[in-house]
N, C-alpha and C positions, 0 to 999 in steps of 0.2 A: 504494500500500500504506500502511495506517495505520502510524504510527510504532511502536506497540507490536507490531504484527504483524511489522514489519521486524526489530525487536530480537529477538523470539522466533525468527524464521527464522535470523537471523545466529548466534544462540547454538546453535541446533540444527545449524547447518552446521559448527561448530567441530571436532567429532570427525573429519569428513571432511577438513577443511583440514589437520588434523594428520596424518591417515593418508596423504594424497596427496603430501605434501612429499617430493621426491626419488624419486617413483615414475615409471615409464615408461608412457605412454599412447600407443597408436597410433590415430589418428583417420583414418578413410577416408571420403571424400566424392566423389560423382560430379560430372562436369562440369556437370550441370544446376544445382548449387548456385551455381557461378560464373556460368553463363549467365543465371540468373534474378535475379542481383544479391543473393543471400542471403549471399554470403561477406563482404560489408561488415559486417553485424552479427555474423556468426560470428567475425570478427576480434577483436571486443571480448571475446568469451568466451575465445578462445585467449590473448589478452593477459592476461586475469585468471588463467588457469591457469598461464601462465609466471611471472607475478608471485608466485604461491603456491609456486613451486619445483617444479612438475610438469615432467618431461622429456617433451617432445612430439615425436612423429614424425607428420607429416601426409602422407597418401597421397591424391593427387587423380587422378580419372579425367578423360576428355575425350571421351566417346562422342558427345554432341550436337555438339560442336565438330568432331569428325572427320567426322560425317555431313554437316555443313554444308559443309565444305571439299570433300568428295567430290561433293556436289551441284553445287558451283560448277564442277567439272571434268567433270560429266556421268557420274560413276561411281556405280554402284548397290551399296550395301553387301550383302555376303553373310555369312550366319551358319550355323554348324553347331553344334547343341546349345547355342545361346546364346553361342557364341564367334565373334568376327569372323574371317573368312577374310582374311588380309592378304597381298595380292600386292605387287609393288614399287610400283605406283602408289598403292595404299592406304597403304603404309608411309610414303610421302612426306607424305600428308595427316596421318597419325598424328604424325609428327615435328613438322610445322608446328603442328598443333592443340595438342599437349602442350606445346610450347615457349611458345605464346601463353598458355595457361592458367597455366603456371608463372610467367611474368612478371607476369601480372595478380595472382596470389596474392601474389607477393613485393612488388608495389607496395602492396597493401592492408596487408600486415604491416609495411611500412616507415613507415606513417603515425605522426605524433606530434602531431596537431593539439591546440592548447590548447582548454580547455573541452569536451573530448570524452573518451569512455572510453579513447582512445588517447593521452591527454596523458602526456608523459614516457615513453612506451613505448620500449623499446630491444630489440626482437626482432631478433636476428641470425639470418638464414636460411641454412642450408647445403644445397646440392643438388649432386648429382654421380653418378658411376657406381658407386653402392652395390649395384646389383643385377646379378648375373651370371645370364644367361639361356641357355636351350637351346631348340631348336625343338620345338614340340609334335608335329611330324611328320605322319604320315598317320593319320587317324582315320576308321574306317568307310569306308576307301577314298578319302577326301578329303584331299588334301595342303593343309594349312593354311599352308604356305610360311613367311612371316615372322611368324606367330603363335607366340609362345613361352611358356615357363613358367619360373618361378623355379628356378634351379639352386643359387644360393648368395646369402646376404645378408652383406655385409661388416660384421659387427657390431662389429669392432674400430674401424673408421673411424667408424661411426655413434656408438658410445659415446664415442669421443674428442671428438666435436663436442657431444654431449649433456652430457658432463662439463664442457665449456667454456661451457655456458650457451646453446648455440645450439639453434634449432628446426631439425629435419631435415625437408626436403621431398622426397618421393619421387614420381616420375612413374611411369606404367605403361609404361615403356620399360626394357629390359634389354640388356646387351651381352655378347656371347660372347667367350671368350678369343681367337678369331680375328678380332675386330673387327666382327662382324656386329651389326646392330641388330634387336631383336625387339619386337613389340607384345605386351604381357602384360595380362591382365585385372586390374582394380582389386582384386578380392577375393583374387586369388592373391598380388599384391604385399603387400597389407595383412596377410593371414593369415600368410604366410611371414615377414614382418618381425617381427610380434608374437611368433611362436613362437621365432624365432632370437634375439630380444632378451630373451626371457623377460619380456615386458611384463606389467604388472599389469592393464592393460585394453586391449581391442580394441573400438573403437566405430565402428559403421557408421552413417552418416547416410544415410537412404534415404527413399523416397517414401511410406511407410506408418507407422502408429502403432506397429507392433510385431507380435508374433504374436497373432493373433485366433482364438479358438476358434469352433466352429460356432454358438454362442449369441451371437456378436458381442462377447464379453468379451475385454478385453486381458489376456493372460497376462504378468504383470509379472516373474515369476521362474520359471525352468525349470532343472532339472539337464540335463546333456548327455543322459542316458538319456531323460528326459521329452521333450526337444526332438526326439530321434530317433524316439521313439514318435509324436509329433505329425506328423513328416514322413512316416512310414510310413502313418499313418491319413488323411492329407490330401494325396493326390497332386494334387489340384486347387487347392492353395494358390496365391496369386498369385506371379507370376514373381520378384519381389524376395525373397520368403520362400524360395522354392526355390533362389535363388541365394546368399543371404547366411546363412541359418540353418545349412546344412551347414558353412560356413566357421567360424561361431561354435562349432559342436560340435567341429570339428577343432581349433580353437585351444585350447579349455579342456581337451580331452583330451590335448593335447601341452604343457601347462604354463602357459598363459596363465590368470591368476587369474579374470578375468571377461571376458565378451564381451557387448556391448550392441547392440541394434537400436533406433535412435532416428529419429523423423521429422525431416526437415529443413524441414518446412512450418511449424513453430512456432518463433517467435523465442525464443531462450534455452533450447531443448530440451536442449542439451548440459549446461548448468548445472543444469537441473531434474532431469536424470537422475543427475547426479553428487552433488548437494548436498541432495537431499530424500529422505525415508525411502522413499516409494513410487516415486519416479522418474516418468518419463513414457513409457518404452518397455518393452522386454523385456530382462531380464538373464539370461544363461546362465552357470552355474557347473558345475564338474565334480561337486561333491558338494552336498547340500542346504545351504542357508545357515544353517539353524537346527539347533542341537544342544543336547541336555540332558546335562549332565556334572557331575562333581564340581567344587566350587568350589576355587579356589586363592587364595593371599594376594594375587595380582595383581587379583583380581576385587572386592576390598573397596570400592574407589572407586565402581565401577558399582553395587554392591549398596546402598551408602549413598545414592546418588542416587535409588534406588527407594524405600528405606525411610523416609528422613527426612521427606518430605511427609506420610506416614501417621502417623509419630510425632508430628509437630506437630499433626495433626488429632485426636490421641488414639485413633486406630484401633489402633495398635501400641504395645507397651511400648518405651520408649526403650532403644536399644542404642548404645553408643559404638563407635568404630573399634577400640579395644583389645579390647573384648569380641568383636567380629566376628572379628578376627584370631586371638584365642585359641580360638574355637570354629569356625573355618573348616572343619574336617574334618566337621562335622555338616551342612554346607550343600551343596545342589546349585543350579546356575544354568542358566537357559535363555538361550542366546545366539543372536542373529540378526545375521549378517554382522558379527561382532566386537563387537556391542553387547549388554550384559546387559539382557534384557527381563523377566526373572523370576527369583525365587529362593524357596527353601523350606528348612526345617531339620527334621531328625529327631533327637529326644532319646529314646533308649531307657531304659526302666526295667525291666531284665531280671528283677529279683526278683518283680515283679508281672505279668510277661508283657505289659506295655503299652509304648507309645511315644507321644510327643507330636509332633504335627505343628505346627510353629511358623513364624512369619515367612513366610507364604505371600503373595507379592506379585507382581503382574504389571503391567508398564508400561501405563498407560491407553490408549496408542495400539495395543496388541496384545491387548486383552481380547475382541475380537469373535469369536475362534476358540476360545474356552474353553481357553486355555493353562493356566489354573489347574487344570483337570481333568487335564491332562497332567502337571503337577507332582505332583498328588495321587496319580495312578497310580504314579508313580515312587517316592514315599515308601511307598505300600502295598506295592509289590514289595520294596523294601529292608527294610521291617519284617518281612515274611513270611520273607525269607531269614535273618533273625536268630532265627527261631522264635518271634516275638512273636504274641500272639493278638488284641490290641485296639489301636486307634489312637484317641487323643483329641486334642481341640483346644479352646482357650479363645478366645472371641470376644465382642466387644461390639457389632459392627455387621453381621456377615455370617451370622447364624443360618440364614436360609433357604438360602443357598448350601450349607451343610453338610448340612442336612436333605435337600435335593434329591439329594445324593450319598451317601445311605445312613447318615448319622450320626443318632443319636437323642439327645435332650437327657437329661442325667444330672445328678447332684448332685456337689458338691464332695467328699462323703464317698466317692465311687466312684473318686476319683483315687488314684494311687499315694501312699503315705504321704509320700515325699520331696517330691512336688509339692504335696500338701495343705498341708504346713507353709509352703510359699512362696506360697500363694494370696493375692492382693491383694484384700482385702474392700472396699477403697475403689473399685476399678475395677468390681467385681461382674461380672466376665466370666462368660458362660454356658458351661457345660461340655457338650461333645458327644462321644459315643463311637461308634465303628464297629467291629464284629467283622471280623476279617481271615480 
């Protein structure tokens, strides 16, 4: 990466770094990540997250390792609706494989090699009987025996260790109050833990890019409703999507802020998903990430970040922080995942039946979906609700944009008398008016 690109990326990552500090993330990864040697590089990313103050719970599976141990003993895996049927012999393989994978993960997390991303790393790993399980029982007439499901997550014990700066490692094994051991699915443990801990993120690392539509396009953002609609309309979706997407939907509907489906085939995919605007996989949220709302005093910093470059370029009239704070009630902001990406102001002139549309700005990275028109519609609706008949705007650079949206060029004399007296003849802004 070019030095300038790195600096720009690092600066763009700053809001995420600030937002993630002290947050709880649950990361779920299948046993294939360890088997294929990919956990070595994933360790570097986990180390980075812990160094930034993220509270991490890592849930690991062991399906390929279990299958390998069963093959060594001449046992044939049996499944019902994607869930392993666990008899006593299979359970022994489950315990052995899960223990082996856990030790291998702990060994990678314990590294502190000089001249490597793990230099001076001090990741303390805590593993234990945090999951209370119960038998899944008989399903469709088939006794799943030692296959279980999560009954309870010991959040008190987990939070105690997270508060102490430890990384909590969960296996897909649970224990009953009577001392029985049960084999639980990765997705059940991860989803149940994320919900119980009220986690900020649940991240599934799996073998696909994310949710892909019928045109082959990656769907980077979905609400829980949109994700469920996709599931209903695509019963032939690949097995991983049918397995993990319902878990993501369940998680966000029960209080997890975000769920992510990310490929484990791309080195650094976890960081790309977390610290870039578009991410690399699919993110699921309960409600839409984008909202148009009334601005508050807390939005001024984000608004200035949008406005100041255009002021320096002479596109907008200069406004100081004090003026913005004083006039904040006139502004609306467009927010995407807690970031201000657009703003606009409405200044009514009731005596003339007109209103001014001012300071219409959209972040350059978000202009491709015509969010400016969305802000314009909001202002038009607001002006109509005030009983105003016309909307006007002054511009030096964006005449065509206004014309394309129903404005007609006018003269300074057609402005409200109060605005006419304030007109800056040095800027020579063009006047455009639109009937409402």
